[in-house]
N, C-alpha and C positions, 0 to 999 in steps of 0.2 A: 635155763638151757635152751638154746634155739635148735629146733630140728630142721633138717633138710630132707624133704620127702619127694619122690617122684609123683607125678600127677596120676592118681588112681582113685577109684571109688572111695577107698578108706581115707586117703589124704584129703579128698574133697569134702567128705563128711566132717573131718577134723577142722578144715578151714571154715566150713559153714558154721560149726559150733562156735568157733572163736569170733567170727564176724558178728553173729547174732548176739554174742555176749558183749559186744562193743570193743573188741580187741582189733589189732591190725595183723594183716597177713601179707607177706611178700609173694608176688607172683610174676611170671614172665610175660613179656610182650615181644613183638617183633623188633622193637627199638631198644628199650632198656627194661630192667626189672622195676616193677612198681610196688609201692607200699600202700596196700589198700585197706579201706575201712568203709563201713556202711554210711553212704552219703546222707541218709535221713537222720543219722544219730550225731548230734552235736558233740557229745562227750567223746565218741569214737573218732570223729574228725579232728577234734582238738588233740587227741592222742597222737595223730600223725605228726603234727607240729612239734609236740613234746619229744617224741622218739627221735625225730630228725634234728631237733634244735633249729627248726625252720622258723623264720619270722612270720608272724600271723597276719601280715599284710601281703603275702605272696600267694595268689589264688591257686586252687587245685583244679585238676581235670577229673571229670566224672567218666568212668569207663562202663560201657554196657555191651551186652551181647548183640549179635547182628539182627535178632528178631525182636529186640526190645522196642517198645513204642515210645519214642522220645517226646511225643506230644504230651506225655505226662509230666515232662520236665521243662520244656521250653515253650514260649508263647507263640513263636512264628518261625517258619522255615522258608526263607525266600526261594524263588524258583532256581536261581543260580546255585544255591546250596544243595538243592535236590539233584541237580545235574552233576555237581562235584561228588556227592555221596554215591550216586549210581556208578560213577567211573572209578573212584578211589577207595571206597569203603566196602568191606573192612580193610583197613590199612593205616599207614602212619600219618593220618591227618586228623587234627582236632579242629572242630568248628565251634565258634562262640556265638551264642544266640541270646536273645532276651529271655531271662529266666521266668518261670511261673512261680518261683519261690517255694516249690514243694520240697526241695532238699534243704539241708541245714545251711543257714546263712554263712556259717564258718567256711564252707567250701569255696565261695567266691569272695570271701573277705569283705563282705559288705557291698560289693558291686551288684548291680541289677542284671548281670549277665551270667551265663553258665557255659563253661567249656565242656564239650561232649566228644568222646572218642570211642570208636569201635575197632579194637585191635584185631589184626588178622591171625595172630599166633594161635595155633590150635589149642594149646594148653590154656591160654587166656580165655578163649571162647568157652572151653569146658568149665572153667572156674566161674565165669560170669553167668553162664547158662544155669549152672548148678545152683547158684545163689539167687538168680533172677532179681537182683537188686542193682541200683546204680552204685558203683564203687568209686569213691574218691581216692585218687592215688597220684602222688608225685613219684619221683624216682626213689628207690629203696636204698638210700645212702645217707650218711651224715650230711646235713646242709652245707653247701658250697664245696663239698668234696667231689671227686670224680664219680660220675654216674656208673651204676653197676650193669654189666652185660652178662653176668653169670651168677649162679647161686652162691658161688664161693666169694664173689665180690660183695654180695649182700652180707654174708656172714662176717666178712672182715670188718665191716662197718657197724653192723647191728647185732652181733652175737650177744645174747643175754638181754637184749632190749625188746625182742619180739619172740613169739613162741614158735612160729612156723614160716619156713620158706618153701614154696612149691617150686620144684626144680624142673624147668622146661628146657634145659640145655643152654647153649650160648646164643644170645640174641644175634640175629643176622643183620639187622638194620644198623644198629650201633649208635645212632644219635636219636634224640627225642623227636617226637612227631612235629610236623609243621602245625602251627596254630594260625587259623584264619578267623578274623573278625567277620561274622556274617550278619551284622546288625544294620549295615548300611546298604546303599544302592549297589555297591560292588564289594567283592571280598577284599580284605586287607590283611597282609601278612603281619602277624604280631611276633612270630618266631619262625625262623627258617628251619627247614628239615628236609626229609627225603622227597617230599612232594614239593617241587620248586615253584617259585613264582611264575616261571616261564610255563610250567606244566599247567598251572591254574589258568593263565592267560590263554593258552592254546585251547583250553576246554570251555571257558565261559566268556572269553573275549576281553576281559579287563581284570586287573588286580593291582591294588595299591600296596604300599609298604609303610608300616608305622615305625618311627624312630623314637625309641625311649630316651628321654632326657633325665639325667640324674636328679633325684628329688621328686620326680613325678610319680603318679599312681601307676603301679604295675598292673597292666591289663591282661597279662599273660605270665605263666611261669617262665623262668629263664631270662628275665629282663634285667636282673641285678648285675652290677658291674663286675664283681668277682664271683665266679661260679665254675663248677666242673674242675676245681683246682687240685693239683697234686700237693702233697705235704712238703715236698722239696722246693728249693728255690728254682725259679724259672726265669729265663731270658729269651725273648723272641726277636727274630730278625727277618726282614723281607728277603726274598730270593737273591736280590742284587746286593745284599749286605753280607753275603756269606763269608767274605774275607774278615769282616769284623767279628763274625760268629766264631770263626776258626782261631782268630787272635785271642778272643776271650777264653776259648777252650784251652789253648796252650798255656795262657797265663795262669788260669785256675789250676790246671793240672800240675804246673810247676810249684804251686803252693801246697800241693798234697790233697787238693779237693777231688772227690770222686765226681767226675763230670761225664756227661753223655749228650749226644746230639740226636734229636728226633727230626726226621726229614723224609721226604718222598724220594722217588727214584732219581729225580734230577739232582737233589741235594746229595744223595749217596755217591754220585759220580764226582763230587767236588771235595769230599772231606778226607780223602786219603785213607790212612790206616787208623784214624781216630775211632773211638768207640761210638757206635750209633745204634739207634732203634729205627727200624724201617717202618714207616707209616703205611705205605702202599703205593701202587702205581696208578690206580684209577680212582675217580671220585667215590665209586661204590666201595672199593676196598678201603679207602681212607676213612670213610664214614663208619664202616663195620669195625675197623681196627682201633679207632681213635682212643676210646676210653681204656681198653685193655692195654694199649701201648703207653698211655699216660700212667697207668697203675704200675706197669713194668718199670717205667722211668723213676717213679718215686721210691720203688724198692731198691733200685740199684745205684741211685745217684744222689749226691748232695746238691748238684746243679744240673738241671735239664735245660739244654740250649735247643730252642726250636727254630729251625729254618723253615719258614712257612712255604707251602706249595705254591707253584706258579699259577696253576689253574684256579680260576675264580668263576663265579656264576653257577647257576643251576644248583645241584646238590652241594657243590663246594661252598655256597653261601652259608649253608648250615654247618658244614665242617669248620669253616673259618670263624663263624660266630662262636662255636664252642671252644676252638683252639685259642683264640685271642682272649676270651673270658677266663680260660684256664690259666693264662699268663698274666691276668690282671690288666688287660688292655681292652679296647673297644674296636670292633670291626664295623666299618661303615661300608655296606655293599654298594 
């Protein structure tokens, strides 16, 4: 039986007991809920992969509190990474460094690097400070399913598979952290998120972007082709293809299929009286709403038709990355 408990002294004691026993605990961050285990304990880390049904070649991120000395974990922090950390951390930014090899090799799936994140969520900081351990954690959901932004989402996926969910409310960010490779001369975006490539460039002057090719080694979480996916059928259309989207809606509805459209404010103006789920009007809203709206879609629909937002770039690169992968497509920014 999985318990959901608010973050208190008693629930933190319970969480610490479980973590030290090699179990997993779900906890909130400002982006999504994570499924955490002691990063030093290989058996515990492997339990994350087992619980999620996650491929064991998909690396994990280590979460630490804001006062944790990451020099115990990583070999070198370049000057630009220090500048980025000062500006954006704690926050939704993960930085990948050369690893010292002090955590379990299962965390990085055999790579010589380590992804480190300092979440800004108050509950996450309390949890991490209470443990004072590096906590390996992917999103707290079944692998490839929609990421969880509430304790209830975690329970829907992992009920009976874990003992404890620390409830920190609804996540405000909504999509996973930006992942930056900080092992080279300039930072390189491995996964887009709320800290955009443009924001990194404005801060340190240069930023590259890595494009994952199918069959290659995943250097970061979230690089797989199908990810963040609803259980219902999905079809995705560009903004200028809305007539095709509406034609599909009408044809499927005529067949008796339960169908719904997911769209932003521009799309809402075009679809008439058809059933829709409103994603949001601004990039920040769309990022915060995305996973909850996808979960709403899979509960109410057999077919979810996505009319993608017109706005691109910045935070929307992260939103589009998740949205297209949810629909089994690839977004090239």
